[in-house]
N, C-alpha and C positions, 0 to 999 in steps of 0.2 A: 939352651936355655928356654925352648919353649916349654920342655918336661916341667922344667924349674918353676916356670910361671903357674904351669897347671897344679903343682903338689903346692906350692902356698895355697892359691885362690881355695882348694878342696879341704885345705887347714882352716883356712878363716870364712867359710861360707857359712849362714847359719843354721842351726840345728832346727828339725824339723819343727813346725808351734810356732819358731819364735822370730817369724819372718818377720821382717817392716819390724822391729822392737819389741811384739808382743811377749807378754813376761808369761813362763811357763806355765802348763798348764799345772791344776791346781795351786801354786801361788796366790799368794794374796796380793792383788791389787788396790793399788792405793789411788787417791783423786790427784798424787802427784804423776804419777802413772799416767792418767788419764789426758792431764794438761801437756805432758810431755809426747804421747803420740801423737794428739791432734792438732799441735803445732800451738797450742792458748796458755792464757796463762792460767793459774791456781784460780783465780778470783773470779773469770768468765766461767768455768766449771762449776763452781758453785752456783753461781747466777744461774745455767741452764740447770743446776739439779732444783732449783729454788722458782724455776718457771718468770725468773724476772724478763722483763717487757725491753732491757736495756743491750739484750743478748742479738745479734744478727741473725736472722731465720736460716741462714745456709751454715751458719757455725753452728746455730743449735741442733740442725739437721745432722750434721758430722758429728758434732758431742756423742750425741743423742744415740745416734745408729754405733760408735766405736763402744761407748758403756756398755749396751745390748750384747756389741760381739763379744768383749773380753767378760761378761756377769758380774758388771763392776753395781754392787748395791750401796745404796750412801749407808753409814752406821749415823741412827737417829741422835741416838747420845754424841759422839762426836758432832753432827750437826749443830746438837743442842747447847754445846759450845762454843762453838763458832759463832753463832747466833744470837744466844744469849736468851735463847728460849728452847722450851722441850719441843719435839718431836713424839710423845710417847702420850698414847691417852690411857688409861689404868681403867680395869673392870674389878670389883671388889663382888663379893657374893660369899652366902654362906647358905645352901640348900640344896637339898635332898635329892630333887629333880632334875636329875644332869641333862634329860634333854630337854629342859627349860634354858640352863646355863649355852648351853652350845648351841641353841638357835637364838638366843639375844646375842652371845659372840659373833657369830654368822652375820647379824644384821647390822652391827658395829662393822663388821670388816668390809661389808657391801658401801657403808659410807666412806671409810678411811681409804679405799681402794684407790691408789693413782695420787693420793694427797699431798704423798709424802711422809705423811700418819702411821706409827706402829701402834698395835695394841698390846699392853701386857695385864695378866691377870694375877689376882692376887686373893686364892681361898682363904676365908678367915672362920674362928668359932667365933659368932657373937653373942654368944652364954660366956665367954671367957673375961675376965677383969682385963684383961689384957690386951682384946681386942682393940678398941680406937688407938691406942698406942702403936702397935702393930700396923697399922693403916697410916696412920700418921706418918713414921719411919719408911713405910713402902713408898709414902709420895713423895718426900723429901729424899729418899736415897735417889729414888730413878726420875727426880725432878720433873715431874708430869704436866704437863700442859690442864690436862683435864682428867675426872673421874668420872666413871659411870658407878651407882649404885643400887644393886638388884635386893629386893626384899627376901628374907627379913633386914638385912642390912641398912636399906636405905628407907626403914622407918624408924631408925633412931634418931633422935632429937640432938644429942651431944657429940654424934660422928658430923651431924652438918656442922653445928658450931665450929669443929674442932677445923671442919677443912675452909669456913669460913675464916678463921684468924690464922689460917695460913697463907689464905688470899688464893687457894688454886680454886678454880673451874670446877663446879660438878651436877651433876641429876642425879636424880632419885627416881628411881620406877616405882610406881605404886599403883596400890588400887582406888587410892584418894587424894588429893590434893593434901599434901604436908607443908608447901614452902613455898615463896613467891612461883611466879608462871615460868620463869626461864629454867626455874631447877627441877622441875617437873616433869614426867610422862606417868599418865593419867590411862589403868585398862579398866575403869567403869566397873568392877567387876559384880558388886549390887544388881546391877539393870541388867546384867547378862542372866545370873540368879533366878532373875524374878522371872524371867523368858523359861526357864525352866521349867519352875512351879506354875506358870500356863498353860504350856504344854501338857504337863502332866493331868493336870486336870480336863484338858479340853480331851482327852482320850479317856477318863472316865474313874482315874485313878484319884482314891479318896483316903485310903490305908497306904501313906507312902514314910520311908525312912530318910534318913542323911547320914554320909559318913563325910563329918566334918573336916575341916584340915586342922592344926595345930592351935593351940588358944592363942600361943605367942606369937601369932602371923597373923598382920592384918586384913592381908586376903581371906584366911578362914572367916574371919567377923564377917567382913562384907561376901561372901560366897552364901555362907550361912545362915546371917540373916536377911540379905536379899530373898533367899527361897522361902524361910519361914514368914517371913512378912508378907508374901506375895504368896500365902496359901493361905495365911487367914483371913487377904481379905476377899478371899475366897470361898472363908465359911469350912476350913482345913487347918486345924487345930493339932500342930507336931507335939507328940507329947515327947518328955525327958528320953523314954525307953526307948524310942525310935530316934534319937541321935546319939552316935557314936564317934568318938575322935580320935581319929588317925593320925599320921606322920606323913602326910603327904609319898607314902612310899606303899609298893606292892604286898609287902608283905603284912604293911598294917590295914591294907584293905580287906585283904583276905581275913585276917581277925575277927574284924568289923562288922563285916557281912556276914561270917559264922554267927555271930550274936546274935543279929539282928533278923534274919532268917529264922531264926530257932523260936521267934515270936508266934503266938501262937493269939487271934489270926495272923498269920506272916504280911508281911508288906506285899503289894504288889507291885509296887516303883521302889528305886533307891538311887537317890542322888548322890554319887561320888564329887569332890569336891575338887580333885584330879583324875585326870586318866589314868595314873599307876594306878591307884585306889578303887575307881571303876573295874581295871584289868583284875585285880584280886579279888573284888566282886563277883567278876566271870568264874573265878577259879574255885569260889568257895561256894558258888550254886551248880556247880557240876559235881564239886565231892560229894551236897546231897542229894544228889538227881535228880537237879533242876534245870529248865530249860530257860536260854534268854531268847525272845522275849515272852515265850509260850507261858512261862510259871513267874517269873519277875522281868520286870523294865529296868533298864539301867542306863543311867544317862553320865557323864562325866564332862571334865572342864579343862581346856586349855587345849583339843585339837590337835593332839601332838602327833606323829608319824605310827604311834603304838595303836591309835585309835580306829583306821583304815585296816590296820591289819588283824585287828581282833574279826574272832569270826560268833557272829552276826558282827559285822560293822557297826562300830559305838557310835551314838549320838552323842553330842557333845557339844560345848560352847569353843566356839571358834577364837579364842584369843589371838592376833598379831602379835606372838611374841619377837618375831623376827624385824617388823615393823619398828617395834619398841627398841630394838638396839639399834638401826638404822636410824629414828629419832633421836633417842638420847645423845649418840653422836655427832648428829649435824648440830643439835643445840652446843654441844661444847665448840664445834668449831666455828659457828655463828660470830660475825665479825660486829653485831649488831644485838642487843637481849632480844632474846626468842620469845615467842607465847608459848607457853607449856603445849606440850604435846601430848593430843587427845585422843585415844583412839578406841573404837568403838565393838568390840565383841557381839559374834550372832549365834544362834544357835543353828549345828550343822546336825539337819534328820538324819539320818541312815535308818539301819534297820534291829536295834536294840530295845525298841519300844514297840508297843500294840496297846490296845484296853484290853483291863483285865480280863480274866477268866471270869464267864458268870456261874 
C-alpha cells in the first residue's frame, strides 16, 4: 500500500521548472498567467503594469516580483488596444550619419526607460515622392503615441502638416525653430559655427576653407552661414573656391579636402561641417604628405566618438545629440504643452589646430 502511494506521488509530482504552476522555460507568459499565479484578477495586474495608485503596495510588490521572476514583458501594442492609447513612440529619419542616429535613439531610450513606452524606428528616403505617405502609414499602422522627426525629415513642412491632420503628437529636431514651441528641439548650429570662425581667427588663420554639408539640409546652411558670416565680421572673406559641398560622409570629406588642399596658396585651416567629413580631411592631408595641425588645422562639428579617437584628437563643436533625443521624447510624453527644447553647442578644443606656420 505504501509503495503504491509512493509510485502515484512520483507520477503526479511537478516537473523541474514548473513548481507552483510556473510556466515551462521558453513558453510565452501571458497576463492571464500572471493573474493566476499571483492569485489576483487580470485587472489588478493591468493596474500594476500601468502604475495605478489603486493597488495595495504588498500586492504591487508581489505581482512585480512574479513578473520579473518569469520574465513577463507587457506587449505595448496589446496595452494600446486595452487602454485605447498607444505605448509606442516613433522615430523617423533619413540621415547618412549613423552615429547621429544612434545617439538620438539612445537619448530617447534614456527618457522612455521604465515609462512603459517603447521606441520604434522608421528609416525613409525623404527625396522619394512617396515618403510622406510612407510615414503616414507607419504612424497609422503602429498607432503611435507620438513621433520624433530628425533632420532633414524634420525640415519638411508638408510632413508636419500631415501629422497635424492625423492628430498625432510630433517633435521636430532642427537647427532653427520651424514650428510652435512644443513641437521643436532646437540646436542653434549657426551660433556654434560662428564660434569656430572666432577660434580660427584668434589663432591667426586668415586663409581658411569650408567643407559644407548637403545644400538640401537646413543644418548645412546654418553651419556654413554662421561660419562665413562670423569670418566676414572679422574681415575675412571666404571665396567660392574655398567652399566645397560634401555629403556629411567620410568619403565626401576626403574628396572635398583633396580639392581644397590643392589650392595655391593652400588653406591653413579647414572647417568641416561634421566629424565624418573632418575625418575624411585628415585622410586627404596624410595622402598629400601633410601633417595635422602643423601644415593644416582641421575643425569638425558634432563631437561624435570618432572625434576623440582620431590622432591628433579633433577640435570640434560639441552638439549634445543624446540630450536632443532625451528632450524630444520628454516633450512627446509631457501632459501639458512644453516649451521648445533649446540646446547650446560649444567648441571642444583638442589638438587638431594651432597657429599657421610662418
